[in-house]
C-alpha positions as CSV (number, residue, x, y, z in Angstrom):
1,M,104.9,77.3,115.4
2,P,101.1,77.3,116.0
3,T,99.1,80.4,116.3
4,S,99.1,81.8,119.9
5,V,97.4,84.6,121.7
6,A,98.5,87.0,124.2
7,A,97.5,90.4,125.8
8,G,94.7,90.9,123.1
9,A,97.2,89.9,120.3
10,R,97.4,86.9,118.1
11,F,100.7,85.6,116.8
12,Q,100.9,83.6,113.4
13,P,104.1,82.9,111.4
14,A,104.0,84.3,108.0
15,S,107.1,82.6,106.6
16,D,110.2,81.1,107.9
17,Q,111.6,84.6,108.8
18,S,108.4,86.6,109.4
19,L,105.8,86.9,112.0
20,L,102.3,88.3,112.0
21,V,101.0,90.2,115.0
22,Y,97.2,90.5,114.8
23,F,95.1,92.7,117.1
24,D,91.8,92.1,115.4
25,E,90.1,90.6,112.3
26,R,88.2,93.7,111.6
27,I,89.2,97.2,110.8
28,T,88.8,99.3,113.9
29,L,90.3,102.5,115.4
30,E,91.3,100.6,118.5
31,S,93.2,97.9,116.6
32,H,94.8,100.5,114.3
33,G,95.9,102.3,117.5
34,K,97.5,99.3,118.7
35,V,99.4,98.6,115.4
36,V,100.5,102.2,115.4
37,R,101.8,102.1,118.9
38,L,103.6,98.8,118.6
39,L,105.3,100.0,115.5
40,R,106.5,103.2,117.1
41,L,107.7,101.2,120.0
42,L,109.7,98.7,117.8
43,Q,111.0,101.7,115.9
44,S,112.2,103.6,119.0
45,E,113.6,100.6,120.6
46,P,114.9,98.5,117.8
47,V,115.7,94.7,118.3
48,A,118.9,93.4,116.9
49,G,117.8,90.8,114.3
50,I,114.5,92.4,113.2
51,R,115.0,93.7,109.7
52,D,111.7,95.2,108.6
53,L,108.2,96.1,110.1
54,H,105.1,96.4,107.7
55,P,101.9,97.6,109.4
56,A,98.4,97.0,107.9
57,Y,94.9,97.6,109.1
58,C,94.9,95.7,112.3
59,S,98.2,93.7,112.0
60,L,102.0,94.2,112.0
61,L,104.2,91.9,109.9
62,I,107.6,91.6,111.5
63,K,110.5,90.2,109.2
64,F,113.6,89.0,111.1
65,D,117.1,87.3,110.6
66,G,116.5,83.7,110.6
67,L,120.1,83.0,111.6
68,R,119.6,85.2,114.8
69,L,116.1,84.9,115.8
70,T,113.3,82.3,115.7
71,H,109.4,83.0,115.7
72,E,109.4,82.0,119.3
73,D,112.1,84.6,120.1
74,V,110.2,87.3,118.3
75,E,107.0,86.6,119.9
76,A,108.7,86.6,123.3
77,I,110.2,90.0,122.7
78,V,106.9,91.5,121.4
79,R,105.0,90.1,124.3
80,T,107.3,92.4,126.6
81,Y,106.3,95.3,124.4
82,L,102.6,94.8,124.4
83,D,102.1,95.6,128.2
84,R,103.5,99.2,127.5
85,L,101.5,100.0,124.4
86,Q,99.2,102.3,126.4
87,S,102.2,104.4,127.3
88,V,103.6,104.9,123.9
89,P,102.8,108.5,122.9
90,V,101.0,109.0,119.5
91,P,101.3,112.3,117.9
92,E,98.0,114.3,116.9
93,P,96.9,113.2,113.5
94,R,97.4,115.6,110.6
95,E,94.3,117.0,108.9
96,M,94.9,116.6,105.3
97,E,92.8,117.9,102.4
98,I,93.4,116.5,98.8
99,P,91.8,118.2,95.8
100,V,90.2,115.8,93.3
101,C,88.8,116.2,89.9
102,Y,86.0,113.7,89.6
103,G,84.7,111.8,86.7
104,G,85.4,112.3,83.0
105,D,88.8,111.3,81.7
106,F,90.0,111.6,85.4
107,G,87.5,109.2,86.8
108,P,86.5,106.5,84.1
109,D,84.6,104.3,86.6
110,L,82.4,107.0,88.2
111,A,79.5,106.1,86.0
112,D,79.8,102.5,86.6
113,V,80.0,103.1,90.3
114,S,76.8,105.4,90.2
115,T,74.8,102.8,88.3
116,Y,76.0,99.9,90.6
117,H,74.6,101.7,93.7
118,G,71.7,103.4,91.9
119,M,72.9,106.8,92.4
120,T,73.7,109.8,90.2
121,P,77.5,110.7,89.7
122,A,76.9,113.9,91.7
123,Q,75.6,111.8,94.7
124,V,78.6,109.5,94.6
125,I,81.1,112.4,94.5
126,E,79.1,114.1,97.5
127,L,79.3,110.9,99.4
128,H,82.9,110.1,98.8
129,S,84.1,113.6,99.4
130,S,82.0,114.3,102.5
131,S,83.5,111.5,104.4
132,D,86.8,111.6,106.5
133,Y,89.2,108.7,106.0
134,I,92.2,107.6,108.0
135,A,95.6,106.5,106.3
136,Y,96.0,103.2,107.9
137,F,99.1,102.2,106.2
138,L,101.3,102.6,103.2
139,G,102.1,99.8,100.8
140,F,101.7,98.3,97.3
141,V,104.0,101.0,96.0
142,P,105.9,103.9,97.7
143,G,103.5,106.6,98.7
144,F,100.4,104.5,98.3
145,A,98.0,105.1,101.4
146,Y,95.4,102.5,102.1
147,M,92.6,104.7,103.5
148,G,89.3,103.9,105.0
149,E,86.6,103.2,105.6
150,L,84.3,104.1,102.7
151,P,80.6,104.7,103.6
152,D,78.8,101.4,103.3
153,A,76.7,102.9,100.5
154,L,79.9,103.1,98.4
155,V,81.4,99.8,99.0
156,T,82.3,98.4,95.6
157,P,84.2,95.3,94.4
158,R,87.5,95.7,92.5
159,L,87.4,95.6,88.6
160,A,87.1,91.9,87.3
161,V,90.0,92.6,85.1
162,P,92.7,95.1,86.3
163,R,94.0,97.8,84.1
164,R,97.3,97.5,82.7
165,S,98.2,100.9,83.6
166,V,96.5,103.5,85.8
167,P,97.6,107.1,85.5
168,A,99.5,108.7,88.6
169,G,97.2,110.5,90.8
170,S,94.2,108.3,90.3
171,L,91.9,108.1,93.1
172,G,90.2,104.6,93.4
173,I,87.9,102.6,95.5
174,A,87.8,98.8,96.3
175,G,85.7,97.2,98.9
176,K,85.8,99.5,101.9
177,Q,89.1,101.0,100.8
178,T,90.2,104.3,99.0
179,G,93.5,105.3,97.8
180,I,95.6,107.2,95.4
181,Y,98.0,105.7,93.0
182,P,101.4,107.6,93.3
183,F,102.8,106.4,90.0
184,A,101.5,104.9,86.7
185,T,101.2,101.1,87.4
186,P,98.7,98.4,86.9
187,G,95.6,98.5,89.2
188,G,92.2,97.1,89.6
189,W,90.4,99.7,91.8
190,R,87.5,101.6,90.5
191,L,88.8,105.1,89.6
192,L,86.5,107.9,90.5
193,G,88.9,110.9,89.8
194,R,92.4,112.2,89.9
195,T,94.4,114.7,92.2
196,P,97.3,117.0,90.9
197,I,99.0,116.6,94.2
198,K,102.1,114.4,94.1
199,M,101.8,111.4,96.4
200,F,105.4,110.5,96.3
201,R,108.1,113.3,96.2
202,S,111.6,112.1,95.6
203,D,113.0,115.5,95.9
204,E,111.7,116.0,99.5
205,T,112.7,114.8,102.9
206,A,109.1,113.3,103.6
207,L,108.8,111.3,100.3
208,S,105.2,110.4,100.9
209,F,102.6,113.1,100.9
210,L,100.6,111.1,103.4
211,T,101.7,109.2,106.5
212,I,100.0,106.6,108.9
213,G,97.4,108.0,110.9
214,D,96.5,111.2,108.7
215,R,92.9,112.0,108.6
216,V,91.9,112.8,105.0
217,R,89.3,114.6,103.2
218,F,88.8,115.0,99.4
219,T,87.8,118.3,97.9
220,P,86.2,118.3,94.3
221,I,87.7,120.6,91.9
222,S,87.1,121.5,88.2
223,P,89.2,120.3,85.4
224,E,90.6,123.9,85.0
225,Q,91.5,124.1,88.7
226,F,93.3,120.6,88.3
227,L,95.3,122.0,85.4
228,A,96.4,125.0,87.2
229,L,97.3,123.0,90.4
230,E,99.2,120.6,88.4
231,K,101.2,123.4,86.5
232,A,101.9,125.2,89.9
233,Q,103.7,121.9,91.2
234,R,106.1,121.8,88.0
């Protein structure tokens, strides 16, 4: 099945049982809004044979049962949904503040990022924490929200060699993205700090602290405040 375009969307097979729906090649609020609306529509009006939906910055990956549907079937169904996107209600985004202790053992890459951009560590912290971010989608591991976009002055490549283990709560940047590791896991993002807030809570109804569409701002805290907040969550 070749790539096709319809109603501002581009369809492309991703495997024998999955189809990608692209709304743009760039990260924009408009394309993100379309992803969220299509996701909500397919969740509220599920299609027999569609197994999973995986949103990204400006695309939606649709996994389906290859014994019941073909790529052409899924595209034809999605085309009927596209005409109704603007009528899909989207809740007001939550305003979320996340405390972060920057630098030191909590943010081992802060000095390198500062040097890379010709800034002081304080300037990097100020720039990162004074920006608002959108939680575009969750992935990688449960509770990991891909947030963007970083200010252009902070855009930084990933580490050449990923760490074997990144502590839970670590706040990292990579390219134009920022995010928090919910668990101790390998990772190649540059670590600026750490939050005591649990990003994934297995004992609560809402497992992930963040959800798609949240507006996020990071608040710098001291190591003493970090320890107090961490203790309060136990």
